[in-house]
C-alpha positions as CSV (number, residue, x, y, z in Angstrom):
1,M,27.9,39.7,-16.5
2,R,25.2,37.8,-18.4
3,E,22.1,36.6,-16.6
4,S,23.0,33.0,-17.5
5,D,26.4,33.4,-15.7
6,E,24.9,34.6,-12.4
7,N,25.4,32.4,-9.4
8,V,25.4,29.1,-11.4
9,F,27.2,27.3,-8.6
10,C,24.2,27.3,-6.3
11,R,21.4,28.2,-8.5
12,R,18.1,26.3,-7.9
13,P,15.7,25.5,-10.8
14,T,13.8,28.7,-11.6
15,V,11.1,27.7,-14.0
16,P,7.9,29.3,-12.7
17,D,5.8,26.2,-13.1
18,R,8.3,23.7,-11.7
19,Q,7.3,20.3,-12.9
20,A,7.4,17.2,-10.7
21,S,8.2,14.0,-12.5
22,S,8.7,10.5,-11.1
23,L,11.6,8.4,-12.2
24,I,10.9,5.3,-14.3
25,G,10.6,2.3,-12.0
26,N,9.8,4.5,-9.0
27,C,13.4,5.4,-8.7
28,A,12.8,8.9,-7.2
29,M,11.0,12.1,-7.5
30,N,12.6,15.5,-8.2
31,D,12.0,19.0,-9.5
32,F,13.3,19.8,-12.9
33,T,14.1,22.9,-14.9
34,S,14.0,23.8,-18.6
35,A,17.3,24.6,-20.1
36,R,19.2,26.2,-22.9
37,L,22.5,25.1,-24.6
38,P,25.3,27.6,-23.9
39,E,26.8,28.9,-27.2
40,D,30.3,29.1,-25.7
41,A,30.6,25.6,-24.2
42,A,34.2,24.5,-24.6
43,P,34.7,21.1,-26.2
44,G,36.0,18.5,-23.8
45,L,35.0,20.3,-20.7
46,I,32.2,19.7,-18.3
47,R,29.3,21.8,-19.4
48,S,26.9,23.6,-17.1
49,A,23.9,21.5,-16.0
50,D,21.8,24.5,-17.3
51,S,22.5,22.9,-20.7
52,Y,20.3,20.0,-20.1
53,P,16.5,19.8,-19.6
54,V,16.2,17.3,-16.7
55,L,18.6,17.4,-13.8
56,D,18.0,16.9,-10.1
57,A,18.6,20.2,-8.2
58,E,21.6,18.9,-6.3
59,T,23.0,17.3,-9.4
60,Q,22.6,20.6,-11.3
61,S,24.6,22.4,-8.6
62,F,27.3,19.7,-8.7
63,V,27.7,19.8,-12.5
64,D,27.6,23.6,-12.5
65,H,30.5,23.7,-10.0
66,A,32.5,21.4,-12.2
67,A,31.7,23.6,-15.2
68,E,32.9,26.7,-13.4
69,A,36.1,24.9,-12.5
70,G,36.7,24.1,-16.2
71,F,37.2,20.5,-15.3
72,P,37.6,17.9,-18.2
73,A,34.7,15.5,-18.3
74,E,36.9,12.4,-18.4
75,R,38.3,13.5,-15.0
76,L,35.0,14.4,-13.3
77,R,35.2,11.4,-10.9
78,E,38.7,12.2,-9.9
79,W,37.8,15.8,-9.3
80,A,34.6,14.9,-7.4
81,N,36.2,12.3,-5.1
82,G,39.8,13.7,-4.9
83,D,39.5,14.6,-1.2
84,A,37.7,11.5,-0.1
85,T,38.8,9.9,3.1
86,D,36.3,7.2,3.3
87,A,38.7,4.4,4.2
88,I,37.4,0.9,5.1
89,H,38.7,-2.1,6.9
90,A,39.2,-4.9,4.4
91,E,40.9,-8.2,4.1
92,E,43.3,-8.2,1.1
93,I,44.2,-11.2,-0.9
94,A,46.7,-11.3,-3.8
95,L,45.7,-13.3,-6.8
96,T,46.7,-14.0,-10.4
97,A,44.8,-15.1,-13.4
98,G,47.5,-17.3,-15.0
99,A,51.2,-17.3,-15.6
100,A,51.2,-14.2,-17.8
101,D,48.9,-12.2,-15.5
102,P,50.5,-9.2,-13.8
103,G,48.6,-10.1,-10.6
104,F,45.8,-8.2,-8.8
105,T,44.2,-7.9,-5.4
106,I,40.7,-8.5,-4.0
107,R,39.5,-6.8,-0.8
108,I,36.7,-8.3,1.3
109,V,34.5,-5.8,3.1
110,R,32.1,-7.3,5.7
111,P,29.1,-5.6,7.3
112,P,29.5,-4.2,10.8
113,Q,28.8,-6.7,13.6
114,A,28.5,-9.5,11.0
115,A,27.4,-12.9,12.4
116,P,30.0,-15.6,12.6
117,T,28.1,-17.7,10.1
118,P,29.2,-17.7,6.4
119,L,28.0,-14.6,4.6
120,P,26.7,-14.4,1.0
121,A,29.1,-12.6,-1.2
122,V,28.9,-9.7,-3.8
123,L,31.8,-9.6,-6.2
124,F,32.0,-5.9,-7.1
125,L,33.8,-4.8,-10.2
126,P,34.6,-1.1,-10.1
127,D,35.0,1.3,-13.1
128,G,38.4,-0.1,-14.0
129,A,39.1,2.2,-17.0
130,S,40.7,4.8,-14.7
131,F,39.9,4.6,-11.1
132,A,39.8,1.0,-9.8
133,G,39.7,0.7,-6.1
134,G,39.0,4.4,-5.4
135,Q,37.6,5.9,-2.2
136,S,34.2,6.2,-3.8
137,D,34.2,2.4,-4.4
138,N,35.0,2.0,-0.7
139,R,31.9,4.0,0.2
140,L,29.7,2.1,-2.1
141,A,31.2,-1.3,-0.9
142,R,30.4,-0.4,2.7
143,R,26.9,0.7,1.8
144,I,26.2,-2.5,0.0
145,A,27.7,-4.7,2.7
146,T,25.6,-3.0,5.4
147,D,22.3,-2.8,3.6
148,A,22.5,-6.1,1.7
149,E,23.9,-7.9,4.7
150,A,26.6,-9.5,2.6
151,A,30.4,-9.5,2.2
152,V,31.5,-7.3,-0.7
153,V,34.6,-8.4,-2.5
154,L,36.2,-5.5,-4.4
155,V,38.3,-6.6,-7.4
156,D,41.3,-4.2,-7.8
157,Y,42.1,-5.5,-11.2
158,T,44.8,-4.0,-13.4
159,S,43.2,-0.9,-14.9
160,A,43.6,0.6,-18.4
161,P,45.9,1.4,-20.0
162,A,48.2,-1.0,-18.1
163,A,45.8,-3.8,-19.1
164,C,43.7,-4.3,-22.2
165,F,41.3,-7.0,-23.4
166,Q,41.0,-9.5,-22.0
167,T,43.2,-9.2,-18.9
168,Q,40.4,-7.6,-16.8
169,N,37.9,-10.3,-17.9
170,E,40.3,-13.1,-16.8
171,Q,41.0,-11.4,-13.5
172,A,37.3,-11.0,-12.7
173,F,36.8,-14.7,-13.6
174,A,39.7,-15.8,-11.4
175,A,38.3,-13.8,-8.5
176,L,34.9,-15.5,-8.9
177,V,36.5,-18.9,-9.0
178,H,38.7,-18.1,-6.0
179,L,35.6,-17.1,-3.9
180,H,33.8,-20.2,-4.9
181,E,36.7,-22.6,-4.2
182,H,37.8,-21.0,-1.0
183,A,34.4,-19.9,0.4
184,R,34.7,-22.0,3.6
185,A,38.1,-20.7,4.5
186,L,36.9,-17.1,3.8
187,N,33.7,-17.7,5.9
188,L,31.6,-17.0,2.8
189,D,28.6,-18.9,1.3
190,G,30.1,-20.1,-2.0
191,G,26.7,-21.1,-3.3
192,A,25.3,-17.6,-3.1
193,L,27.4,-15.3,-5.3
194,V,26.2,-12.0,-6.8
195,V,28.2,-10.0,-9.3
196,A,27.8,-6.3,-9.5
197,G,29.7,-3.5,-11.3
198,E,29.6,0.2,-12.2
199,G,30.5,1.9,-15.5
200,T,33.1,-0.2,-17.2
201,G,32.7,-2.6,-14.3
202,G,29.2,-3.1,-15.4
203,H,30.6,-4.1,-18.8
204,L,32.8,-6.6,-17.0
205,V,29.7,-8.0,-15.2
206,A,28.1,-8.7,-18.6
207,T,31.2,-10.3,-20.0
208,L,31.8,-12.3,-16.8
209,A,28.3,-13.8,-17.0
210,L,29.1,-14.9,-20.6
211,L,32.4,-16.4,-19.6
212,V,30.9,-18.3,-16.7
213,K,28.3,-19.8,-19.1
214,A,30.9,-20.7,-21.7
215,R,33.3,-22.3,-19.2
216,R,30.7,-23.7,-16.9
217,G,32.1,-21.8,-14.0
218,P,30.6,-21.0,-10.6
219,R,26.9,-20.2,-10.5
220,I,26.0,-16.6,-10.3
221,A,22.7,-15.9,-8.6
222,L,22.3,-12.3,-9.8
223,Q,24.1,-9.8,-12.0
224,I,23.8,-6.0,-11.4
225,M,25.0,-3.4,-13.8
226,L,25.0,0.3,-12.7
227,C,25.4,2.8,-15.6
228,P,27.2,0.1,-17.7
229,T,29.2,1.2,-20.7
230,L,28.5,-1.7,-23.0
231,S,29.8,-0.6,-26.4
232,A,32.0,1.8,-28.3
233,S,29.2,3.0,-30.5
234,T,28.1,6.6,-30.7
235,A,25.0,5.9,-32.8
236,G,22.3,5.9,-30.1
237,A,20.0,8.8,-29.2
238,S,21.5,9.2,-25.8
239,A,25.1,9.2,-27.2
240,A,24.0,12.0,-29.6
241,R,22.2,14.1,-27.1
242,Y,24.8,13.9,-24.3
243,A,27.9,13.6,-26.5
244,G,29.5,16.5,-24.6
245,G,28.4,15.5,-21.1
246,P,27.3,16.6,-18.6
247,S,29.7,13.8,-17.3
248,L,30.8,10.9,-19.5
249,T,31.3,12.1,-23.1
250,T,31.5,10.2,-26.4
251,Q,35.1,11.4,-26.7
252,T,35.9,9.7,-23.4
253,T,34.0,6.5,-24.3
254,G,35.9,6.3,-27.6
255,M,39.2,6.9,-25.9
256,R,38.5,4.2,-23.3
257,A,37.4,1.7,-26.0
258,R,40.6,2.4,-28.0
259,T,42.7,1.9,-24.8
260,R,41.0,-1.3,-23.6
261,F,40.2,-3.1,-26.9
262,P,42.5,-3.6,-29.9
263,S,40.4,-2.9,-33.0
264,D,40.3,-6.5,-34.1
265,N,38.5,-7.5,-30.9
266,L,35.6,-5.1,-31.0
267,G,33.4,-7.5,-32.9
268,E,33.9,-10.3,-30.4
269,T,30.9,-11.2,-28.1
270,I,33.1,-11.4,-25.0
271,A,34.4,-7.9,-25.8
272,M,31.1,-6.2,-26.6
273,P,28.1,-8.1,-25.0
274,L,25.7,-6.2,-27.2
275,N,27.0,-8.3,-30.1
276,A,25.9,-11.5,-28.3
277,S,23.3,-13.7,-30.0
278,Y,20.1,-14.7,-28.2
279,T,21.5,-18.2,-27.9
280,D,24.6,-16.7,-26.2
281,L,22.4,-14.9,-23.7
282,E,20.0,-17.8,-22.9
283,D,20.1,-19.1,-19.3
284,L,22.2,-16.2,-18.0
285,P,21.6,-15.1,-14.4
286,P,18.8,-12.7,-13.6
287,A,19.8,-9.1,-14.1
288,L,19.3,-5.7,-12.6
289,I,20.3,-2.9,-14.9
290,V,20.2,0.7,-13.7
291,T,20.8,3.6,-16.2
292,A,21.0,7.4,-15.8
293,E,18.9,9.6,-18.0
294,N,21.6,12.1,-18.9
295,D,24.3,9.6,-19.9
296,V,25.8,8.7,-23.3
297,A,25.8,5.0,-22.2
298,R,22.1,4.9,-21.3
299,D,20.7,3.5,-24.6
300,D,23.3,0.7,-24.7
301,G,22.4,-0.4,-21.2
302,E,18.7,-0.4,-21.9
303,A,19.2,-2.2,-25.3
304,Y,21.1,-4.9,-23.5
305,A,18.3,-5.2,-21.0
306,R,15.8,-5.7,-23.8
307,K,18.0,-8.2,-25.5
308,L,18.3,-10.2,-22.3
309,M,14.5,-10.2,-21.9
310,L,14.1,-11.5,-25.5
311,A,16.5,-14.3,-24.6
312,G,14.3,-15.3,-21.7
313,V,16.4,-13.9,-18.9
314,R,14.7,-12.4,-15.9
315,V,15.5,-8.7,-16.0
316,S,14.7,-5.6,-14.0
317,A,15.7,-2.4,-15.8
318,V,15.4,1.1,-14.3
319,R,16.2,4.5,-15.7
320,C,16.8,7.2,-13.1
321,L,15.8,10.6,-14.3
322,G,17.6,13.8,-13.4
323,T,21.0,12.3,-12.9
324,I,24.3,11.5,-14.7
325,H,26.8,8.7,-15.4
326,D,28.6,7.4,-12.3
327,F,25.9,8.9,-10.1
328,T,26.1,6.1,-7.5
329,V,29.8,6.5,-7.0
330,L,30.3,10.3,-7.2
331,D,30.7,11.6,-3.6
332,G,29.0,14.8,-4.5
333,L,25.9,12.9,-5.5
334,A,25.9,10.4,-2.7
335,D,22.9,11.9,-0.9
336,T,20.7,12.7,-3.9
337,P,17.3,11.0,-4.4
338,P,18.4,9.1,-7.5
339,T,21.4,7.6,-5.8
340,E,19.5,6.7,-2.7
341,A,16.7,5.1,-4.7
342,A,19.1,3.2,-6.9
343,L,21.1,1.8,-4.0
344,R,18.0,0.8,-2.1
345,L,16.8,-1.0,-5.1
346,A,20.1,-2.8,-5.7
347,C,20.6,-3.8,-2.0
348,G,17.0,-4.9,-1.7
349,T,17.3,-7.0,-4.8
350,I,20.5,-8.6,-3.5
351,R,18.8,-9.4,-0.2
352,A,15.7,-10.9,-1.8
353,T,17.9,-13.0,-4.2
354,L,20.2,-14.3,-1.5
355,R,17.4,-15.3,0.8
356,G,16.3,-17.9,-1.7
357,H,19.7,-19.6,-1.7
């Protein structure tokens, strides 16, 4: 057995002079290990975290485990959360986004021992490419509801490939309008709405903000994007470096883009927010964008943050070092320092925003 194969499941970083490095934006602090690229890494499979120079120790163990299992990168979230039993109590409401819409459901999760007064609301858009409404989203919804002291409204929109552009956009918009128009009946504060999303849900947050501006829809107080996948491009530095993982791959992003967007829609602003002009972006709601260092989607998320800044939008953008795409929703990474720091930041930002409304 090669030395590099020995005990990769639980191996801790072994660099003699282990370096401590803080995450950009005070996201967390972890130990990191130098690495080498395995020559026999199979294409399309999760590759050992030992292939990458900067990974949190718990994240390294998690990804090494997936690599040993030979699990395809595009199914990492399914594998990681397959045994989850984190059920939540939620009020379910069936909605449609028009006569041709197949229909979808929203689920309202309230914090424990919530006061009888109307709660501010966070419309949460999960990663709808494959796993909308999964158990990991339940855990995240409960965490946000508790820590942000708000009702979290999960949108179980029609996921790809059953729906393509722009079914999910319209369903997200319909959910926002419903919350605004029926806030009193739902015991919610319709004047204090936050929109948040993860992965492709982060993409939908960006497009929803643009739709609301174009249609003069309900006011959004804050938009939060966690590891957003904002384009189908593979030209960025992060896309090149992490093309094969350790989680989301360029092969997967390309497959998702082909599934969600007919080729003649890829140039549309509402399909790809990175194509938006500065005029399109002016006067959008304040934004919090969180990216993961080891993520093919990282550069697009940060490029969008810079573009929003140049358009005059208030933006907080944070890159969490030592972690991977989907880190806030992967059960195996729920207790890692980057996840804890990112969620504290998100929930704190929500609380601070909603106190002013």
